[in-house]
C-alpha positions as CSV (number, residue, x, y, z in Angstrom):
1,X,-1.0,158.0,-237.9
2,X,-1.3,154.5,-236.4
3,X,-0.2,154.0,-232.8
4,X,3.0,152.1,-232.4
5,X,1.2,149.6,-230.2
6,X,-1.0,148.6,-233.2
7,X,1.9,148.1,-235.6
8,X,3.0,144.4,-235.9
9,X,6.7,144.1,-236.9
10,X,7.2,141.3,-239.4
11,X,10.3,139.2,-239.4
12,X,12.7,139.4,-242.4
13,X,11.2,137.8,-245.5
14,X,7.8,137.0,-243.9
15,X,5.9,139.7,-245.8
16,X,6.9,138.2,-249.1
17,X,6.0,134.7,-247.9
18,X,2.6,135.8,-246.6
19,X,1.8,137.5,-249.9
20,X,2.8,134.3,-251.7
21,X,0.3,132.4,-249.5
22,X,-2.5,134.6,-250.8
23,X,-1.5,134.1,-254.4
24,X,-1.8,130.3,-254.1
25,X,-5.0,128.7,-255.4
26,X,-4.7,125.7,-253.1
27,X,-4.3,127.6,-249.8
28,X,-6.9,126.9,-247.1
29,X,-9.3,129.6,-246.3
30,X,-8.3,129.7,-242.6
31,X,-4.6,130.1,-243.4
32,X,-5.4,132.9,-246.0
33,X,-7.4,134.7,-243.3
34,X,-4.5,134.5,-240.8
35,X,-2.1,135.8,-243.5
36,X,-4.4,138.9,-244.1
37,X,-4.6,139.5,-240.3
38,X,-0.8,139.6,-240.0
39,X,-0.4,141.8,-243.1
40,X,-3.0,144.3,-242.0
41,X,-1.6,144.3,-238.5
42,X,1.8,145.2,-240.0
43,X,0.2,148.3,-241.5
44,X,-1.0,149.5,-238.1
45,X,-4.7,148.7,-238.4
46,X,-6.4,148.1,-235.1
47,X,-8.0,144.8,-234.1
48,X,-11.4,146.3,-234.5
49,X,-10.8,147.6,-238.0
50,X,-9.3,144.2,-239.1
51,X,-12.2,142.4,-237.6
52,X,-14.7,144.5,-239.5
53,X,-12.8,144.1,-242.8
54,X,-12.4,140.3,-242.5
55,X,-15.6,139.5,-240.7
56,X,-13.9,138.1,-237.5
57,X,-14.1,139.1,-233.9
58,X,-11.2,141.1,-232.4
59,X,-10.2,138.2,-230.1
60,X,-9.3,136.2,-233.3
61,X,-7.0,139.1,-234.4
62,X,-5.3,139.2,-231.0
63,X,-4.9,135.4,-231.0
64,X,-3.0,135.2,-234.3
65,X,-0.9,138.3,-233.6
66,X,0.2,136.6,-230.4
67,X,0.9,133.3,-232.2
68,X,3.0,135.2,-234.8
69,X,5.0,137.0,-232.2
70,X,5.8,133.8,-230.4
71,X,6.4,131.3,-233.3
72,X,6.5,133.3,-236.5
73,X,4.9,131.8,-239.7
74,X,5.0,128.4,-238.1
75,X,2.5,129.6,-235.5
76,X,0.0,130.4,-238.3
77,X,-0.2,126.7,-239.4
78,X,-2.6,124.2,-237.8
79,X,-0.8,121.9,-235.4
80,X,-1.4,118.2,-234.8
81,X,-4.7,117.4,-233.2
82,X,-5.4,114.7,-230.6
83,X,-7.2,111.5,-231.6
84,X,-6.6,108.7,-234.1
85,X,-3.5,109.2,-236.3
86,X,-4.4,110.5,-239.7
87,X,-1.9,108.2,-241.5
88,X,-1.7,104.4,-241.3
89,X,1.6,102.6,-241.1
90,X,2.4,100.0,-243.7
91,X,2.0,97.3,-241.1
92,X,-1.5,98.4,-240.2
93,X,-2.5,98.5,-243.9
94,X,-1.2,94.9,-244.3
95,X,-3.1,93.9,-241.2
96,X,-6.4,95.3,-242.6
97,X,-5.8,93.6,-246.0
98,X,-4.9,90.3,-244.3
99,X,-8.1,90.4,-242.2
100,X,-10.3,91.3,-245.1
101,X,-9.1,88.6,-247.5
102,X,-8.1,85.7,-245.2
103,X,-10.2,86.0,-242.1
104,X,-13.9,86.5,-241.2
105,X,-15.3,88.1,-238.1
106,X,-16.7,85.9,-235.3
107,X,-20.1,87.7,-235.4
108,X,-20.7,87.7,-239.2
109,X,-20.1,86.0,-242.5
110,X,-18.3,89.0,-244.0
111,X,-16.6,92.2,-243.1
112,X,-18.3,95.6,-242.8
113,X,-16.7,99.0,-242.2
114,X,-17.7,99.0,-238.5
115,X,-16.5,95.5,-237.9
116,X,-13.1,96.1,-239.4
117,X,-12.9,99.4,-237.5
118,X,-13.4,97.4,-234.3
119,X,-11.0,94.6,-235.1
120,X,-8.2,96.7,-236.6
121,X,-8.5,99.5,-234.1
122,X,-8.6,102.2,-236.7
123,X,-11.3,104.7,-237.9
124,X,-14.0,103.9,-240.4
125,X,-12.6,106.4,-242.8
126,X,-9.2,104.7,-242.7
127,X,-10.8,101.3,-243.4
128,X,-12.7,102.8,-246.3
129,X,-9.5,104.3,-247.8
130,X,-7.6,101.0,-247.6
131,X,-10.4,99.1,-249.2
132,X,-10.8,101.6,-252.0
133,X,-7.1,101.6,-252.8
134,X,-7.2,97.8,-253.0
135,X,-10.6,97.7,-254.8
136,X,-12.0,95.5,-252.0
137,X,-15.8,95.3,-251.5
138,X,-16.6,92.7,-248.9
139,X,-20.3,93.6,-248.9
140,X,-20.7,92.5,-252.5
141,X,-21.4,89.0,-253.6
142,X,-21.8,87.7,-257.1
143,X,-23.1,84.2,-258.1
144,X,-21.7,82.2,-261.0
145,X,-22.5,78.9,-262.6
146,X,-20.0,76.5,-264.1
147,X,-21.3,74.6,-267.2
148,X,-20.9,70.9,-267.0
149,X,-21.5,70.5,-270.8
150,X,-18.8,68.1,-272.1
151,X,-19.0,70.0,-275.5
152,X,-18.8,73.4,-273.9
153,X,-15.8,74.7,-275.8
154,X,-17.1,73.3,-279.1
155,X,-20.5,75.0,-278.7
156,X,-19.0,78.3,-277.6
157,X,-16.7,78.4,-280.7
158,X,-19.7,77.6,-282.9
159,X,-22.0,80.2,-281.4
160,X,-19.4,83.0,-281.1
161,X,-18.3,82.2,-284.7
162,X,-21.8,82.9,-285.9
163,X,-21.8,86.3,-284.1
164,X,-18.4,87.4,-285.4
165,X,-18.7,86.1,-288.9
166,X,-22.1,85.5,-290.3
167,X,-22.2,82.8,-293.1
168,X,-22.7,84.1,-296.6
169,X,-26.3,84.3,-297.9
170,X,-27.7,83.5,-294.5
171,X,-29.5,85.1,-291.5
172,X,-28.4,84.4,-287.9
173,X,-31.3,84.5,-285.4
174,X,-31.0,84.2,-281.6
175,X,-34.2,82.5,-280.3
176,X,-35.6,81.9,-276.9
177,X,-38.9,82.0,-275.0
178,X,-40.1,84.0,-272.0
179,X,-42.6,81.8,-270.2
180,X,-45.3,82.4,-267.6
181,X,-45.5,86.2,-268.0
182,X,-48.1,87.2,-265.5
183,X,-50.9,89.7,-266.3
184,X,-51.0,91.6,-263.1
185,X,-53.4,94.3,-262.1
186,X,-53.0,96.7,-259.2
187,X,-55.6,96.9,-256.5
188,X,-55.7,100.8,-256.5
189,X,-55.3,103.6,-259.0
190,X,-51.8,104.6,-259.9
191,X,-50.7,108.0,-258.4
192,X,-48.9,109.6,-261.3
193,X,-45.6,111.5,-261.5
194,X,-45.6,115.2,-260.7
195,X,-42.9,117.8,-259.8
196,X,-41.4,116.9,-256.5
197,X,-43.0,113.4,-256.3
198,X,-42.3,110.1,-258.0
199,X,-44.9,107.8,-259.5
200,X,-46.5,105.6,-256.9
201,X,-48.5,102.3,-256.9
202,X,-49.8,99.8,-254.4
203,X,-47.7,96.8,-253.4
204,X,-50.5,94.3,-253.8
205,X,-51.9,93.1,-257.1
206,X,-54.4,90.8,-258.8
207,X,-53.5,87.9,-261.2
208,X,-55.4,87.5,-264.4
209,X,-53.4,84.7,-266.0
210,X,-50.2,84.2,-268.0
211,X,-48.8,84.2,-271.5
212,X,-45.6,83.0,-273.1
213,X,-43.5,84.9,-275.7
214,X,-41.3,83.4,-278.4
215,X,-38.8,85.8,-279.9
216,X,-36.2,85.5,-282.7
217,X,-33.6,88.3,-282.5
218,X,-31.8,89.1,-285.8
219,X,-28.2,89.8,-284.7
220,X,-27.4,91.8,-287.8
221,X,-30.3,94.3,-287.6
222,X,-31.7,94.0,-284.0
223,X,-35.2,93.3,-285.3
224,X,-37.4,90.8,-283.6
225,X,-39.9,88.3,-284.8
226,X,-42.3,87.4,-282.0
227,X,-45.2,85.1,-281.2
228,X,-47.4,85.3,-278.1
229,X,-48.9,81.9,-277.0
230,X,-51.0,80.5,-274.3
231,X,-48.8,77.4,-273.7
232,X,-45.1,76.5,-273.9
233,X,-44.6,73.2,-275.6
234,X,-43.0,71.6,-278.7
235,X,-46.0,72.3,-280.9
236,X,-46.0,76.0,-280.1
237,X,-42.2,76.1,-280.8
238,X,-42.7,74.5,-284.2
239,X,-45.4,76.9,-285.1
240,X,-43.1,79.7,-284.2
241,X,-40.3,78.3,-286.4
242,X,-42.8,78.1,-289.2
243,X,-43.7,81.7,-288.7
244,X,-40.0,82.7,-288.8
245,X,-39.4,80.7,-292.0
246,X,-42.3,82.4,-293.6
247,X,-41.0,85.9,-292.6
248,X,-37.5,85.3,-294.0
249,X,-36.8,85.3,-297.7
250,X,-36.5,81.8,-299.2
251,X,-33.1,82.6,-300.7
252,X,-31.5,82.9,-297.2
253,X,-30.4,80.0,-295.0
254,X,-31.4,80.3,-291.3
255,X,-28.9,79.7,-288.5
256,X,-30.9,79.6,-285.2
257,X,-29.1,79.9,-281.9
258,X,-31.1,78.6,-278.9
259,X,-30.7,76.9,-275.5
260,X,-31.2,73.3,-274.5
261,X,-34.8,73.4,-273.5
262,X,-36.7,70.1,-273.9
263,X,-39.2,71.8,-276.2
264,X,-36.4,72.5,-278.7
265,X,-35.7,68.8,-279.2
266,X,-39.1,67.2,-279.6
267,X,-40.0,64.8,-282.4
268,X,-42.1,67.6,-284.0
269,X,-39.0,69.8,-284.1
270,X,-36.9,67.1,-285.7
271,X,-39.6,66.5,-288.4
272,X,-39.7,70.3,-289.0
273,X,-35.9,70.4,-289.6
274,X,-36.2,67.5,-292.0
275,X,-38.8,69.3,-294.0
276,X,-36.9,72.6,-293.9
277,X,-33.2,71.8,-294.6
278,X,-32.3,75.5,-294.8
279,X,-32.9,75.8,-291.0
280,X,-30.0,74.8,-288.8
281,X,-30.1,74.8,-285.1
282,X,-27.0,75.8,-282.9
283,X,-27.4,75.0,-279.2
284,X,-25.6,77.0,-276.5
285,X,-23.8,75.0,-273.8
286,X,-25.9,74.2,-270.7
287,X,-25.9,76.9,-268.0
288,X,-24.7,79.5,-270.6
289,X,-27.7,81.7,-271.3
290,X,-25.3,84.6,-271.5
291,X,-24.3,83.4,-274.9
292,X,-27.8,83.9,-276.3
293,X,-28.1,87.5,-277.7
294,X,-31.9,87.5,-277.4
295,X,-31.5,87.6,-273.6
296,X,-30.4,91.3,-273.9
297,X,-33.7,92.1,-275.7
298,X,-35.7,90.2,-273.1
299,X,-34.0,92.4,-270.5
300,X,-35.2,95.5,-272.3
301,X,-38.7,94.0,-272.5
302,X,-38.7,93.5,-268.8
303,X,-37.5,97.0,-267.9
304,X,-39.4,99.1,-270.6
305,X,-42.6,97.1,-271.0
306,X,-43.3,94.7,-268.1
307,X,-41.8,96.3,-265.0
308,X,-44.4,99.1,-264.8
309,X,-47.1,97.5,-266.9
310,X,-50.6,96.8,-265.5
311,X,-53.1,94.6,-267.3
312,X,-56.7,93.8,-266.6
313,X,-56.6,90.6,-268.7
314,X,-54.3,88.3,-270.6
315,X,-55.6,89.9,-273.8
316,X,-54.3,93.3,-272.7
317,X,-50.9,91.7,-271.9
318,X,-50.8,90.0,-275.3
319,X,-51.6,93.3,-277.0
320,X,-48.9,95.1,-275.1
321,X,-46.3,92.5,-276.0
322,X,-47.1,92.8,-279.7
323,X,-47.0,96.6,-279.4
324,X,-43.5,96.5,-277.9
325,X,-42.2,94.1,-280.5
326,X,-43.6,96.4,-283.3
327,X,-42.1,99.5,-281.5
328,X,-38.6,98.1,-281.1
329,X,-38.6,96.7,-284.7
330,X,-39.8,99.9,-286.3
331,X,-37.6,102.8,-287.4
332,X,-36.2,105.1,-284.7
333,X,-39.1,107.5,-283.6
334,X,-39.0,111.2,-284.0
335,X,-38.2,113.5,-281.1
336,X,-41.8,114.5,-280.7
337,X,-43.3,111.0,-280.9
338,X,-44.4,108.8,-278.0
339,X,-47.6,107.7,-276.2
340,X,-49.4,110.4,-274.4
341,X,-49.7,109.9,-270.6
342,X,-53.3,110.2,-269.4
343,X,-54.1,113.0,-267.1
344,X,-54.8,112.4,-263.4
345,X,-58.4,113.8,-263.7
346,X,-59.4,111.3,-266.3
347,X,-57.5,108.4,-264.8
348,X,-60.0,106.0,-263.4
349,X,-58.0,103.0,-262.5
350,X,-59.7,100.7,-264.9
351,X,-59.1,103.2,-267.7
352,X,-55.6,103.7,-266.6
353,X,-55.0,100.0,-266.7
354,X,-55.7,99.9,-270.4
355,X,-52.7,102.2,-271.0
356,X,-50.5,99.3,-269.9
357,X,-47.9,101.4,-268.0
358,X,-47.3,99.4,-264.9
359,X,-45.4,96.3,-264.0
360,X,-45.8,92.7,-265.1
361,X,-44.1,90.2,-263.0
362,X,-43.2,86.9,-264.6
363,X,-42.0,83.5,-263.5
364,X,-40.2,80.7,-265.2
365,X,-37.9,82.3,-267.8
């Protein structure tokens, strides 16, 4: 039989309340532990027995017994702690928002968490919460360009109209060129990917020359007609247009969307258009490359083909560009297809370079 000194008398209704605490899914672990200490103490268990059962020291049991005797259930809750207040007043929130949107700190051009914490006299966490609630990101900066084309609206309507409603018996192609693609070669062998370690390469490289790529993106099918050239001029552009005309059935008209590059408006281009009346050019507004759908394909080319490519010659670069065009234009590959990655043991760096799997930097486009 338990000694009377070990039995903790519960106040009226407290047993039911403590048992309700333990049934809640959102109760804190510390509060659930205190509730068990009081319930077990009410059954006459000693501090040593409760400590072994709950994995706490007897002093903890004595502490919460004393708190309960003095303050009841209220004594089992965590009280207010010293330090910065956990809640911000509406006035302080307005102050943070006012500083963020209408002022700048004296020692910087924009706000950071630490600077706002210093000026507003709050915690970094509180600043973060206010900024998140207002969707403010002072560390971010985005550039934009306003087109000064006097026919901006007219050209946008023309180009977007082609995207939304293709003319009957016609093909719509988005055309552009990626110039000065550099054939870069690394100075040391690639260190390949393996479990626990990412692929690594040297920072420095060797230049072997450049090439330019003309591409015509079919907005209906996503297929691409490409031409790799040594130079970027009006003659090469006309040769590319001739290649496109030869690849498209003669029964279809061609609507070509392109930018305002000077190579697109040379006398040779005008002569070509007179000789090929089924080809019609649609120019995007100035400073509006985002209207040209082929730019999305060029972005894929950079990420998937050029970013990690390595080339020992311009010829290797040209070959890889043609391979990528063929791969993206072909039918979707099977799950087991793909180029095999060379093993580390057979990967002399010159041999590895021929696999064309490292970065090509480019300039100009």
